[in-house]
SEZA-919784 format. One record per residue (C-alpha): x, y, z. Coordinates in steps of 0.2 Angstrom, whole numbers, plus 5000, padded with zeros to 4 digits. Layout:
# SEZA-919784
XYZ...
This chain:
# SEZA-919784
504450654779504550494789505250494807507150444807507450504789508350644781507850734765509050844755508551024756507551004772508051094788507250974800507850804806506650694815507450554826506550414835507550364850507350234864506550294880508250274890509950314882511550284891512650424897513750464882514050644885512850784878513850814862514350624859512450584862511850704849513150634836512750454841510850484838511150584822512650474816513750624814515650634815516850774816517150784797515250774793514550914782512850984779512150894794511850734785511250594797511950424796511250264804511950214821511450104835510650174850510850094867509350034877509950034895508649894900509049774886509849614891510949524878510849344873512149224880513149224864513249414864513649414882515149294881515849374866515949534876516749454891518549504895519849444908518949534921517349434917518249274917519049314934517249364941516549194935518049104943517949194960516049174960516148984957517448964971516249064983514848954979515848794982516448874998514648905004514148735000515648655010515148765025513348705023513848525023515048545037513648625048512348505043513448365048513748435065511848465067511348295062512648225074512348325090510748425089509148355097507948265085506548395086507648535079508748445065507548465050507048645054508948695057509448615040508048705031508548875038510348855034509948795016509548985012511349035010511848894997510248914987510349104986512249084981511848964967510349064961511449224961512849134952511649074939511149254936512949304934513249174921511549194912511049374913509249334907509049234923509049384934507149384938507149194941508649214953507649354962506149254964507149104970507949214983506349284989505449114990506849024999506949165012505049165015505048975017506548985029505749115040504248995043505448855046506348975059504648995068504548805068506248795075505848905089504348805094505448645092506748725104505348725117504748545114503148585104501748705105500948635121502648635130502948815123501348875131501748785147503548865148502949045144501549055156501149175165502049295153501049385139501149405121501749575117501149645100502149805102503749755093504549805077504049835064502449875073503049965088502250145085500550205082499350115080500149965086500650045103498850045108498649855105498349755122499449615128498849445124498849285133499949145127498749005122498448885108497349005098498649155098500049035094499048975079498849165074500749185075500949035064499749105051500549275051502249195046501449055035500649185023502349245018502849105007501049085000500849274996502649294989502549144979500849194971501549374967503149314959502149184949501149324942502749424938503549284930502049254919502049434914503849434910503649274899502249354890502949524887504449604896503649774895502149704904503149654919504049824920502449914920501649814933503149774944502949934955501049904957501349734966502649804978501449864991500749684992502449614994502949745007501449725018501649535017503449545023502949675037501649555044502849405043504249495052503049565065502449385069504249315071504749465081503249435093503849255094505649295098505049425111503949305120505349165120506749285125506749235143506349045141507649025127508849155133510449055129509848995111510349165103508649185095508949365090510649335081509949185072508449295066509549435061510749335051509249265041508449435039510049505032509749405016508149485013508749665017510249645007509349574992507949704992508949864995510349824984509149774970508249944972509950034972510449944956508849994948509050174953510750184946510150114929508650234929509750384934510950344919512450334931513250194921513950214904513250104890514449994880513349874870513049734871513449754889512049884894511949974911510649844917511849704914513249804923512149844938511549664939513349604939513849724953512249674963512549484961514449494965514049584981512649464985513949314983515149394994513849435007513249255007514949195011515049315026513249265032513549085029515149095041514149185054512649055053513948915055514648985071512849015078512148845074513748745078513648805096513048675109511148705113510748715132509948565139508048595142507448415141507448395122508948275121507948125128506548075117505247965127505147795119503447705117503147575130502647395125501147335133500747145133498947085136498646905141496946815141496546685154496946555141498746605139498946645157498446475162499646405149501046505157500646445174500846265168502446285159504046215168505146345176506546315165505546355149504946525143503546575132504046615114
């Protein structure tokens, strides 16, 4: 007898089911698999659909299943994105008008995290199959912004050479989070020189490079075969985590070193409001996956548990980007202390006259000038 069929007179029924099945209740689950109802007799199995919790519907199926709550979610999400964009434009206008020239570009890039993440998250709400792409964009823009935050800290000091001059004779302390316990507690203090500042830059610069390569590999796997992506996703996470730890370690050492020099620039607050983007994205995405794997969300095709979990995750991310955008606006609109960066030295013009032209100038009448 073939799997999934029933033959009259046979006492055995063989059913092939998906790996994951939504929580429908034990009795209802058995009846759904076997296609039985209360009036069924002789245990005859009828065909019935089985819910795959990881399945993502097409846009046509998705929009057919949307009700008033879904339309409300789309509307509120769109309004949140517009609000974040307005916050960004307002803060950017203030920075371009009042900030020192050295910090304008870096500040604008760091602040762009919130509108970019908000737009990517809203796209994942509107198009469920864009979830992986939205996560990749969120991860990538954060890594690039973290490097730009390092460049912003250097710009606050007036450049690498000025940073080294201002920090001396203080040392570079490697015993900071996330490497503040063994074996990092045994690391010696380092002198602040050009070589060690370059090492700090490389520690942070590897973030967008490594993360970009990892997500490119994941996207290629997903495009080729979704199951290939699901199998290999966890194997690439150690690389992602190590890269993030090294990058955060580098920026933490930089902030610790500059804490006295730039004590009025609120470095720690600016780092935390940026770091929260990564923490919220990572931990909430992991929670959503655990909820799906644990079968804690009922399955109502075509809206599967994976779609429900992603909707909750993305909606939470949009609300959090609004809050973080407001906090970032307050931090970056504060007037920066004057440490000598407002006045940019202008190049001096030097004129060189040969003897021929010098003699001509001497012979000119006093009421004429050389043009």
